[in-house]
FIKOLDO-128688 format. One line per 4 residues: number of its first residue (from 1); their letters; for each residue z, y, x of C-alpha. Coordinates in steps of 0.001 Angstrom, whole numbers, m for minus. Layout:
BEGIN
NUM> a> Z/Y/X  ...
This chain:
BEGIN
1> mqkl> m9559/96224/14551  m12011/95050/11960  m11716/95556/8390  m12273/92445/6203
5> dfki> m12592/91870/2300  m11876/89178/m65  m12591/89347/m3973  m12544/87193/m6859
9> niqa> m12664/87027/m10532  m9644/85207/m11917  m9543/84197/m16512  m5841/85909/m16421
13> saak> m4364/88201/m16914  m2899/90827/m13634  92/90504/m14872  166/86727/m14674
17> vwqv> m2170/87004/m10936  564/89344/m10159  3323/86584/m11210  1126/83949/m9051
21> lwtd> 873/86251/m5424  4318/87558/m5192  6667/84277/m6981  8629/82395/m4445
25> alyr> 7461/78858/m5265  3699/80078/m6359  3410/82266/m3039  4449/79389/m963
29> kwtn> 1624/76997/m2319  m1132/79545/m1675  61/80379/1523  71/76785/2552
33> vfhe> m3415/77289/3897  m2419/79689/6579  395/77556/8125  1992/74432/5883
37> gsya> 5528/75504/4701  4644/79726/4857  7205/81835/3052  8241/85592/2897
41> vsdf> 11321/86751/2703  11520/90376/745  12260/91650/m2445  8823/92776/m2724
45> qqgs> 9948/96308/m3301  8459/99658/m1825  9314/100526/1815  11140/97551/2193
49> kvlf> 10884/95256/5225  9174/91615/4468  9780/88876/7526  6305/86191/6934
53> lgpe> 7497/83041/9035  7339/79849/9060  9603/76623/8705  10236/77056/12328
57> gggm> 11123/80912/12231  8012/82416/13694  5904/84494/12548  5271/89217/12181
61> ysev> 7463/91584/9887  5946/94140/7619  6979/97130/5541  6420/97300/2002
65> tvck> 3603/100590/2020  2675/100612/m1421  3567/98389/m4614  2184/98944/m7638
69> pkee> 2933/95627/m10455  246/93990/m11420  m2354/96915/m9663  m2083/97043/m6019
73> msft> 835/95424/m3095  m165/96692/362  1568/95548/3904  1962/97385/7356
77> hlgm> 2064/94875/9813  4717/95998/12297  5564/93256/15171  6152/90069/15865
81> vkdf> 9333/87115/15056  10531/84284/17147  13068/82309/15915  13824/84255/13148
85> kelp> 14672/87061/15254  11906/90597/15420  10545/90436/18894  9945/94320/20688
89> ldee> 6456/95669/21159  4414/94046/23828  573/94892/24511  m779/92180/23086
93> tkkw> 1282/93197/19473  308/96404/19851  m3511/95721/19294  m2593/95122/15654
97> sggm> 332/96859/15170  m116/99039/11911  m2618/96879/10589  m2964/96716/7000
101> eryf> m3033/94026/4477  m3748/95250/1024  m4005/93372/m2436  m6056/94602/m5613
105> ltee> m6038/93970/m9060  m8136/95749/m11870  m7930/94035/m15214  m11038/93646/m18123
109> ngtt> m10846/91707/m20799  m8181/89461/m19673  m10634/88552/m16238  m9076/89553/m13580
113> llhi> m10822/91144/m10039  m8540/89964/m7027  m9721/92040/m3896  m8005/91570/m974
117> slds> m8251/94055/2152  m6885/93484/5989  m7255/94362/9311  m8050/92067/11812
121> veef> m8459/92258/15244  m11647/90222/16813  m9358/87376/17945  m8726/86396/14201
125> kdyf> m11523/86813/12464  m13137/83679/12265  m10108/82095/11178  m9189/84700/8636
129> setf> m13001/83884/7201  m12036/80856/7240  m8500/80436/5726  m8592/83498/2662
133> pkai> m11840/82521/709  m9280/78788/798  m6496/80980/m350  m7405/83029/m2891
137> ntik> m9515/79371/m4525  m5502/78447/m4618  m4638/81594/m6216  m7221/81763/m9254
141> elae> m6304/77635/m9885  m2655/78227/m10413  m3032/81368/m12246  m5735/79722/m14323
145> qpil> m3080/77466/m15502  m317/77114/m17454  3213/78405/m14876  6020/75805/m15728
149> itie> 9202/76473/m15124  11419/73574/m14474  15223/73825/m15531  18114/71127/m15452
153> aqvd> 21799/70239/m16584  24464/67406/m15842  26228/67443/m19232  29649/64605/m19505
157> apve> 29197/63724/m23084  26653/60634/m25019  23151/61055/m25202  23970/60892/m29396
161> kvwe> 26352/63612/m29452  24137/65792/m26818  21065/65124/m29654  23186/66711/m32581
165> fwtl> 24820/69734/m30604  21771/70204/m30118  19728/69900/m33235  22054/70749/m36066
169> pkhi> 22191/74782/m36763  26520/74849/m37138  25851/73607/m33442  23104/76329/m32814
173> mqwn> 24496/78964/m33545  27747/78268/m30867  25307/77603/m28164  22145/79762/m27992
177> naad> 22591/82883/m26300  22567/83311/m22405  25452/85938/m22081  28855/86707/m23913
181> dwht> 27735/89861/m25533  24529/88181/m27771  24848/85519/m30102  22730/83690/m33136
185> tkae> 23113/85134/m35908  20468/82453/m37838  19074/79277/m37077  17106/76492/m38783
189> ndvr> 15503/73713/m37439  12824/71343/m39110  13483/67972/m36765  10532/65827/m36779
193> agga> 6735/66160/m35884  5235/69316/m37508  7974/70717/m38005  9687/74305/m38107
197> fssr> 12691/76105/m36301  13821/79172/m35846  16885/81558/m34343  17556/84977/m34569
201> meak> 19211/86240/m31037  21411/89501/m31438  23134/92038/m29568  26695/91830/m30476
205> dgsf> 26674/95798/m31179  23665/95228/m32961  21251/96961/m30314  18903/94486/m30259
209> gfdf> 17550/91413/m31900  14777/88761/m31759  13796/86024/m33368  12689/83065/m31700
213> ggvy> 10985/79974/m33359  8095/77738/m33037  6465/73942/m34603  7286/70394/m33192
217> devk> 4716/68281/m31357  6564/65630/m31131  9993/64378/m31232  11869/61372/m30497
221> pnel> 15704/61267/m31150  17888/61012/m28574  14765/60821/m25827  12293/63662/m26362
225> layt> 11550/67382/m28081  8295/68940/m27256  6886/72270/m29362  4834/74885/m29495
229> lgdg> 6489/78313/m29389  5357/80586/m31769  3377/82944/m28818  1532/79200/m28179
233> rkvk> 3513/78208/m25001  4995/74789/m24840  8176/73613/m23789  9440/69445/m22972
237> ilfg> 12701/68885/m23525  13458/65146/m21752  17552/63958/m22965  18032/60867/m20075
241> qqgn> 21040/59445/m20994  23390/57751/m17783  26444/56253/m18952  28083/58573/m21197
245> qtki> 26331/61479/m19497  23235/63530/m20649  20440/64683/m18151  18314/67380/m20018
249> tetf> 15221/68216/m17998  13475/71172/m20011  10024/72759/m18541  8459/75421/m20569
253> gaee> 5388/77865/m19690  6009/81335/m18514  5722/84074/m20637  4149/86963/m18268
257> qnti> 5982/90074/m19324  9500/89242/m17038  9589/87512/m13600  9193/84084/m13312
261> alqe> 12854/84232/m11851  13959/86184/m14499  12919/83839/m17240  14317/81244/m15162
265> fgwq> 17657/82867/m14766  17910/83524/m18808  16982/79725/m20266  19642/78219/m17334
269> siln> 22096/80716/m18625  21304/79106/m22370  21363/76087/m21016  24918/76283/m19413
273> nfkk> 26288/77632/m22549  24968/74612/m23883  27117/72550/m21880  30058/74097/m21949
277> yaea> 29999/74271/m25703  29087/70298/m25340  32013/68998/m23136  34735/71312/m24985
281> nk> 34246/69928/m28489  32772/65882/m26908
């Protein structure tokens, strides 16, 4: 087999590039250049199996050989998959079974060098030489713009009541937590463009706490809240009236310390808690 190398400089942190590479929704975007509808099934932990699949259930199975978050992800490709089932090795598969595909990230002064190295049989050399440059350019585009997460909830309460529960501090302190062992001990909210808001969220046992706040960019009562968080990330919240119900749609920029999945879970949990509170007190 021949070793192929592809490199690109990305104006983003290694943490963000790592998110783009291995977050399911983003992985699907940059691997779409290889095969439309491509995806992977794995927890991407060292020693775990990976199924690289197309929508029809064909692809290959591999093993995560190295996983060093924000530094290196390496796979050893093992065999073929058909109709979502692993196939035994045949003479054709043995030509490339054991080949490596490796992703290296090196960050310096906020710029990350992404280096991809893979083993290829001769018949796929031209294909990979054409498609991988397209893939890494897509990775660059995704990493150099904000990663946005969207969550939703349908609340069985009129929009005027939803707005009141969402914006008044006395209500915020009742629902603004992702789990029952957390609570909001203080909330302030100046609901106008240029106005600031803040809340103090703490574990009930006092073991940990943090402040959450920002400044409003745009306010349309009963319709829209848009604000900038203290770390510069943007958030937009839409309130859509649907009869006596309200659809809340939150879109926010992801941070880099936690996984996309964990951030989505945390924000959705708070939104679900708001829904529960609003429907119980309407």
